[in-house]
C-alpha positions in Angstrom: 45.1 -0.7 77.6 42.8 -2.5 75.3 44.4 -3.5 72.0 42.6 -2.6 68.8 40.6 -5.3 67.0 42.2 -4.4 63.7 45.5 -5.9 65.0 44.1 -9.0 66.7 41.0 -10.3 64.9 42.1 -12.4 61.9 39.1 -11.5 59.8 39.5 -7.8 60.6 43.2 -8.1 59.6 42.2 -9.6 56.2 39.8 -6.8 55.5 42.4 -4.3 56.6 45.0 -5.8 54.3 42.6 -5.8 51.4 41.8 -2.1 52.0 45.4 -1.2 52.2 46.1 -2.9 48.9 43.4 -1.1 46.9 44.1 2.5 48.1 46.5 5.2 47.1 49.6 4.6 49.3 51.0 7.6 51.1 54.0 7.8 48.8 51.8 7.9 45.7 49.6 10.4 47.5 52.7 12.6 47.8 53.5 12.0 44.1 50.0 13.0 43.1 50.4 16.2 45.2 53.7 17.0 43.5 52.3 16.3 40.0 49.3 18.5 40.3 51.4 21.2 41.8 53.7 20.9 38.8 50.8 21.1 36.4 49.5 24.2 38.1 52.8 25.9 37.7 53.1 24.7 34.1 49.6 26.2 33.3 50.9 29.7 34.1 54.2 29.5 32.4 55.3 32.3 30.1 53.5 32.0 26.8 50.7 29.9 28.2 47.1 30.7 27.0 46.2 30.8 30.7 49.1 33.0 31.9 47.8 35.0 34.9 44.3 33.4 34.4 44.5 30.6 37.0 43.1 31.5 40.4 44.0 28.2 42.1 44.2 24.4 41.7 42.7 22.2 44.3 41.8 18.5 44.7 38.2 17.2 44.4 36.5 13.9 44.9 38.3 11.0 46.2 41.7 12.8 46.4 40.2 15.5 48.6 38.6 13.1 51.1 41.3 10.5 51.2 39.3 7.8 49.5 41.2 7.2 46.2 41.5 3.6 45.1 42.9 1.7 42.1 41.1 2.5 38.9 38.4 0.4 37.4 39.8 -3.0 36.6 43.5 -1.8 37.0 45.2 -2.4 40.3 48.2 -0.4 39.3 46.3 2.7 38.1 44.9 5.6 40.0 42.6 8.5 38.9 43.3 11.8 40.6 40.7 14.6 40.3 41.8 18.2 40.3 39.8 21.5 39.9 41.4 24.3 37.9 39.6 27.6 38.9 40.1 29.9 36.0 39.8 33.7 35.7 37.7 33.8 32.6 34.5 35.7 31.8 31.1 34.3 32.7 29.0 33.2 29.8 32.0 31.8 27.8 31.2 28.9 25.5 31.7 25.6 27.5 33.7 24.1 24.5 36.0 27.1 24.6 36.8 26.7 28.3 37.7 23.0 27.9 39.7 23.7 24.7 41.8 26.5 26.3 42.7 24.2 29.2 43.5 21.4 26.8 45.8 23.5 24.6 47.4 25.0 27.7 48.4 21.7 29.2 49.2 20.0 25.9 51.6 22.8 24.9 53.8 22.6 21.8 55.3 19.4 20.2 58.0 18.0 22.4 56.8 19.7 25.6 56.3 18.0 28.9 52.7 16.9 28.5 52.2 17.0 24.7 51.7 13.3 24.2 50.0 12.7 27.5 46.8 14.7 27.3 43.3 13.8 26.2 40.3 16.2 25.9 37.1 14.8 27.6 33.6 16.0 28.1 34.1 17.8 31.4 37.9 17.7 32.0 41.2 17.0 30.4 43.2 13.9 31.5 47.0 13.6 31.8 48.1 9.9 31.5 51.4 9.1 33.3 53.6 6.1 32.4 53.2 4.6 35.9 49.4 4.3 35.5 48.3 7.5 37.3 45.7 9.6 35.6 45.3 13.3 36.5 41.8 14.6 35.6 41.7 18.4 35.6 38.3 20.0 35.5 38.1 23.7 34.6 35.6 25.9 36.5 34.8 29.6 36.9 34.0 30.9 40.3 30.5 32.3 41.0 31.5 34.8 43.6 27.9 35.7 44.6 27.2 32.1 45.7 28.3 30.0 48.6 32.1 29.6 48.9 33.6 28.0 45.8 30.4 27.4 44.0 31.4 27.5 40.4 30.4 27.0 36.8 31.3 23.6 35.4 31.4 23.0 31.7 30.2 20.0 29.6 30.8 19.3 26.0 30.8 15.7 24.7 32.8 15.5 21.4 31.4 12.0 20.9 27.9 13.4 20.8 28.0 16.4 18.5 24.2 16.8 18.5 24.1 17.1 22.3 24.2 20.8 23.3 27.1 22.1 25.4 26.1 23.0 29.0 27.2 25.2 31.8 26.3 23.6 35.2 26.7 24.7 38.8 28.9 22.7 41.2 30.7 22.9 44.5 33.1 20.0 44.9 35.0 21.7 47.6 31.9 22.3 49.7 30.9 18.7 49.5 34.4 17.5 50.4 34.6 19.7 53.5 31.2 18.5 54.6 32.2 14.8 54.0 35.4 15.2 56.1 33.5 16.9 58.9 30.8 14.2 59.1 33.3 11.2 58.8 35.8 12.4 61.4 37.1 9.5 63.4 36.0 9.5 67.1 37.5 6.1 67.9 41.0 4.7 67.9 40.5 3.2 64.4 42.5 5.7 62.4 45.6 5.3 64.5 45.7 1.6 64.3 44.8 1.6 60.6 47.7 4.1 59.8 50.2 1.8 61.4 49.1 -1.0 59.1 49.3 1.3 56.0 52.8 2.3 56.6 54.0 -1.3 56.8 53.1 -1.8 53.2 54.0 1.6 51.8 56.9 1.8 49.3 58.9 5.0 48.9 58.6 6.7 45.5 60.6 9.8 44.6 58.5 12.8 43.8 58.7 14.4 40.4 59.2 18.0 41.4 58.9 20.2 44.4 57.9 18.9 47.8 54.3 19.4 49.1 53.3 18.9 52.7 49.8 17.4 52.8 47.5 19.1 55.2 46.7 15.8 56.9 48.3 12.4 57.2 46.9 10.4 54.2 47.4 7.1 56.1 44.9 8.1 58.9 41.4 7.3 57.9 38.1 6.8 59.7 36.2 3.5 59.4 33.7 5.4 57.2 36.3 6.3 54.7 37.8 2.8 54.6 34.3 1.4 54.1 33.8 3.8 51.2 37.0 2.6 49.6 35.9 -1.1 49.9 32.5 -0.2 48.5 34.2 1.5 45.5 36.5 -1.5 45.0 33.5 -3.8 45.1 31.7 -1.6 42.5 34.8 -1.6 40.3 35.1 -5.4 40.5 31.5 -5.8 39.5 31.7 -3.4 36.6 35.1 -4.3 35.3 33.6 -6.4 32.5 30.4 -4.4 32.0 29.7 -1.8 29.4 28.3 1.6 30.2 28.6 3.8 33.3 28.8 2.6 36.9 27.5 4.3 40.0 29.6 7.4 40.4 32.0 7.7 43.3 30.5 11.0 44.4 27.1 9.3 44.9 28.6 6.5 47.0 30.5 9.2 49.0 27.2 11.1 49.6 25.6 8.0 51.0 28.6 7.3 53.3 28.5 10.9 54.5 24.8 10.7 55.2 25.2 7.5 57.3 28.5 8.3 58.8 29.0 6.3 62.1 32.6 5.9 63.3 33.4 2.3 64.4 36.4 0.2 65.3 35.5 -2.6 62.9 36.0 -2.4 59.2 33.5 -5.2 58.6 30.8 -3.6 60.7 31.3 -0.3 59.0 31.2 -1.9 55.5 27.9 -3.7 56.4 26.4 -0.5 57.9 27.1 1.5 54.8 26.1 -1.2 52.3 22.8 -1.7 54.1 22.1 2.1 54.2 23.0 2.5 50.5 20.8 -0.4 49.5 17.9 1.0 51.4 18.1 4.3 49.4 18.0 2.4 46.1 15.2 0.1 47.3 13.1 3.0 48.4 13.5 4.6 45.0 12.5 1.3 43.3 9.4 1.0 45.5 8.3 4.3 44.1 9.2 3.2 40.5 11.6 6.1 40.5 15.3 6.7 39.8 17.5 7.6 42.7 18.0 11.4 42.9 20.8 12.9 45.0 22.3 16.4 45.0 25.2 18.1 46.6 24.0 19.4 50.1 26.3 22.5 49.6 24.9 23.3 46.1 21.5 22.0 45.3 21.9 22.5 41.6 24.9 20.1 41.6 23.2 16.8 40.8 25.2 13.6 41.7 22.8 11.4 39.6 22.6 13.3 36.4 24.4 10.7 34.4 23.7 7.5 36.3 21.2 5.8 36.7 19.4 6.8 33.5 17.1 3.7 33.5 15.7 1.6 36.3 17.5 -1.5 35.1 20.8 0.1 36.0 19.5 0.8 39.5 18.1 -2.7 39.9 21.5 -4.2 38.8 23.3 -2.3 41.5 20.7 -3.4 44.1 21.4 -7.0 43.1 25.2 -6.3 43.5 24.6 -4.9 47.0 22.5 -8.0 47.9 25.5 -10.1 46.9 27.9 -8.0 48.9 25.8 -8.3 52.1 25.2 -12.0 51.6 28.9 -12.6 51.2 29.7 -10.6 54.4 27.0 -12.6 56.3 28.4 -15.9 55.1 32.0 -15.0 56.0 31.0 -13.8 59.5 28.4 -16.4 60.5 29.9 -19.7 59.2 33.1 -21.7 59.8 34.8 -21.5 56.4 38.0 -23.1 55.2 40.4 -20.5 53.9 39.9 -21.5 50.2 36.1 -21.1 50.6 36.5 -17.7 52.3 39.0 -16.6 49.7 36.6 -17.5 46.9 33.9 -15.3 48.4 36.3 -12.4 48.9 37.7 -12.6 45.4 34.2 -12.2 43.9 33.7 -9.1 46.1 37.1 -7.4 45.9 39.1 -9.1 43.2 41.8 -11.7 43.1 45.1 -9.8 43.6 44.3 -7.8 46.8 42.4 -10.7 48.3 45.0 -13.4 47.9 47.8 -11.1 48.9 45.9 -10.1 52.0 45.2 -13.7 53.1 48.8 -14.7 52.6 50.0 -11.8 54.7 47.6 -12.5 57.6 48.4 -16.2 57.5 52.1 -15.3 57.8 51.4 -12.9 60.7 49.3 -15.4 62.6 51.8 -18.2 62.0 54.6 -16.1 63.4 52.6 -14.9 66.4 51.6 -18.5 67.2 55.2 -19.8 67.0 56.4 -17.2 69.4 53.5 -17.9 71.8 52.0 -14.4 71.3 48.5 -16.0 70.7 47.3 -18.4 73.4 43.6 -18.4 72.8 41.1 -18.3 70.0 40.6 -14.7 68.8 37.0 -13.6 68.0 35.9 -17.2 68.6 38.3 -18.7 66.1 41.9 -18.7 64.9 43.6 -18.7 61.5 46.2 -21.4 61.0 47.4 -23.0 57.8 45.7 -23.0 54.4 42.7 -25.2 55.3 41.8 -24.0 58.8 38.5 -22.2 59.4 37.9 -18.7 60.7 35.1 -18.3 63.2 34.2 -14.7 64.1 32.1 -13.7 67.1 28.8 -12.1 65.9 28.5 -8.4 66.5 26.5 -7.2 69.4 24.8 -4.6 67.2 21.7 -5.0 65.1 23.5 -4.1 61.9 23.6 -7.7 60.7 19.8 -8.2 60.8 17.4 -9.0 58.1 17.7 -6.8 55.0 14.3 -5.3 54.1 13.2 -5.1 50.5 
């Protein structure tokens, strides 16, 4: 039986280890499930302003598609996005919807979440001591529309002259579409899950047990590529002011170009090239990128970014750097310090250095026990100054990038 490249190609191992270190580990996934279950129960407690007025809580965004990663610039922090579907009348003032959810979760002085909650423009956020953030977005179902299409509410307290808005959205519909289009049809997810569990650390859940509907450690190459793209974006924007490309937009592009592979690197190149082409095509027309939710056309994924073409142009430049870095790593013999320098600029210092140390240890152990008797992928990783040489892919995904 052919052994999976994730386990035997040193460069694939490094990218696997980086991906594992930036994602939400299965134990924290379980903790997140428990926490939002606890919040849902708390919202309908006796005396709550929303008693008997919560239809359901469900995950949205990265949590719902298994693509959660460490928060922007903070390796120990994770943002978890939750929808609270409320049984309130249509036409209600957006500010009132956000306020009632905020007061419900905040509770009275000394209660569980009283000092942990912040009111934001479209959600309320609960900040946990361990760095996890739970964003809860209130919506009201539009029963006459496609399943779970709902009213979303916007009211920015920092911009009092900006009118409050009621918008249409269907986060659930997009998540279901994304999961359908990015199903793994290779052996990738099985091999990847085995690697995830070697790093996972058990953390006791806060309250009642929740059984996830699917194994959070099993991911397709498309989802892992999305996580690496989000990490790359976070690394680039860590010291920049203003908004960065929204995760839902990156998810839309990955969904559109879904193509299961057995190589993380090839999947990452494939999606970065596709993403770049979409932005470049918009630039050629002197236009801003415009993307909407395929399951709810009124749900615009680019309503708040980019607002000016310079924001779009900056991200194109970032994607150029990502693709150039990947080409350099794959096509040249690099000493470990040189390769590490490139990867640190792409994905940050902590996960990169930790991943390289781990793979060096694995290869060293395998070599000493005679488990590796030939050069893998055209090269072998040994010691701190040795080079990695990787066989070039047989696909055309590494070709010239058109402007």
